C-alpha positions in Angstrom: 9.0 87.3 222.4 9.6 84.4 220.0 7.2 83.1 217.4 6.8 79.4 217.4 5.9 77.8 214.1 5.1 74.2 213.9 5.4 72.4 210.6 4.2 68.8 210.3 7.1 67.7 208.1 10.0 69.3 210.1 11.0 70.0 213.7 9.9 73.1 215.5 11.4 76.4 214.4 11.9 79.5 216.4 11.9 82.8 214.6 12.9 86.1 216.3 10.3 88.6 217.3 9.2 90.5 214.2 10.3 93.9 215.6 14.0 93.1 216.0 16.4 95.1 213.9 17.9 93.3 210.9 21.7 93.5 210.7 22.4 95.2 207.3 26.1 96.1 207.5 28.0 96.7 210.7 28.9 100.2 209.7 25.4 101.0 208.6 24.0 99.9 212.0 26.6 101.9 213.8 25.9 105.1 211.9 22.1 104.6 212.2 22.3 104.2 216.0 24.5 107.3 216.3 22.1 109.3 214.1 19.0 108.1 216.0 20.6 108.9 219.4 21.6 112.4 218.2 18.0 113.0 217.0 16.5 112.0 220.3 18.9 114.3 222.2 21.1 111.7 223.9 24.6 112.6 225.2 26.1 109.1 224.7 25.5 106.0 222.6 26.8 102.5 222.7 27.6 100.8 219.4 28.0 97.1 219.0 29.6 95.2 217.3 32.8 97.0 216.9 35.1 96.9 213.8 38.3 98.5 212.5 36.3 100.3 209.8 33.9 101.8 212.3 36.8 103.0 214.5 38.5 104.7 211.6 35.1 106.3 210.4 34.6 107.6 214.0 38.1 109.0 214.0 37.4 111.1 210.9 34.1 112.2 212.4 35.9 113.2 215.6 38.6 115.0 213.8 36.0 117.2 212.0 34.1 117.8 215.3 30.9 115.9 214.6 31.3 113.6 217.7 33.2 113.9 221.0 35.4 111.3 222.5 34.8 107.6 222.0 36.2 104.5 223.8 36.4 100.9 222.7 35.2 98.4 225.3 36.6 94.9 224.9 33.9 92.5 226.1 35.7 89.4 224.8 33.1 89.1 222.1 32.7 91.4 219.2 33.4 94.5 221.2 31.5 97.8 221.9 32.2 101.4 221.3 30.9 104.2 223.6 30.5 107.5 221.8 30.0 110.9 223.3 27.7 113.1 221.2 28.0 116.8 221.0 24.9 117.8 219.1 26.7 118.9 215.9 25.7 115.9 213.7 22.8 116.5 211.3 23.0 113.3 209.3 25.4 110.5 208.5 25.0 107.4 206.3 26.6 104.6 204.4 26.9 104.4 200.6 26.3 100.8 199.5 27.7 99.3 197.4 31.1 100.9 198.0 31.6 102.6 194.6 35.1 103.3 193.2 35.7 107.0 193.2 38.5 108.5 191.2 40.0 111.9 192.0 38.0 113.9 189.3 34.7 112.2 190.4 34.9 113.4 194.0 33.2 116.7 193.0 30.2 114.9 191.5 29.7 112.8 194.6 30.0 115.9 196.8 27.2 117.7 194.8 25.1 114.5 194.9 25.3 113.7 198.6 26.1 116.8 200.6 23.6 119.6 201.2 26.2 122.4 200.6 29.8 122.8 199.6 30.5 124.7 202.8 30.0 121.8 205.2 29.9 118.1 205.3 32.4 115.4 204.3 32.5 112.2 202.2 34.4 109.4 203.9 36.6 107.5 201.5 38.6 104.3 202.0 41.9 104.6 200.3 45.1 102.6 200.3 46.4 105.3 202.7 43.6 104.7 205.2 40.1 106.0 205.7 39.9 109.8 205.3 37.6 112.7 204.2 37.2 113.8 200.6 39.2 117.0 201.3 42.2 115.0 202.5 41.9 112.8 199.4 42.1 116.0 197.2 45.1 117.2 199.1 46.9 113.9 198.7 45.6 113.5 195.1 44.2 110.0 195.6 40.9 108.2 195.0 39.4 105.1 196.7 36.1 103.6 197.6 33.3 105.7 199.0 32.2 104.5 202.5 29.7 107.2 203.5 29.0 110.8 204.3 28.6 113.0 207.4 27.2 116.5 207.8 
């Protein structure tokens, strides 16, 4: 499914099929594929490419019970991650750009992004690693906001 465009001044160009997914950010694509698989009722989803940020984000989601086990598959390229879904995930997403978030500002972001104070987590990248907003409050640190999950 490639579109061939011939231009008289230049050599032949091949453009990808117009329905291929455009790579925004690796984390955004990963969370989008998890969310889509969850909506369509799948039990497992394969994420590629893999990255350290995705793995840490998934660990936080797993710790709070939004996904089941996941395994990292080394394919000698960019890597893949197989994720077991458990049906508890309603929505997850990336916040771009990654805004700085100080400790007093966490509450504003929670009100802005999460549907209720009772459930859901903001995922924040700090100098102590990637963690949820509740952990940030306990440790009294801020960081950069990566995304949310509920």
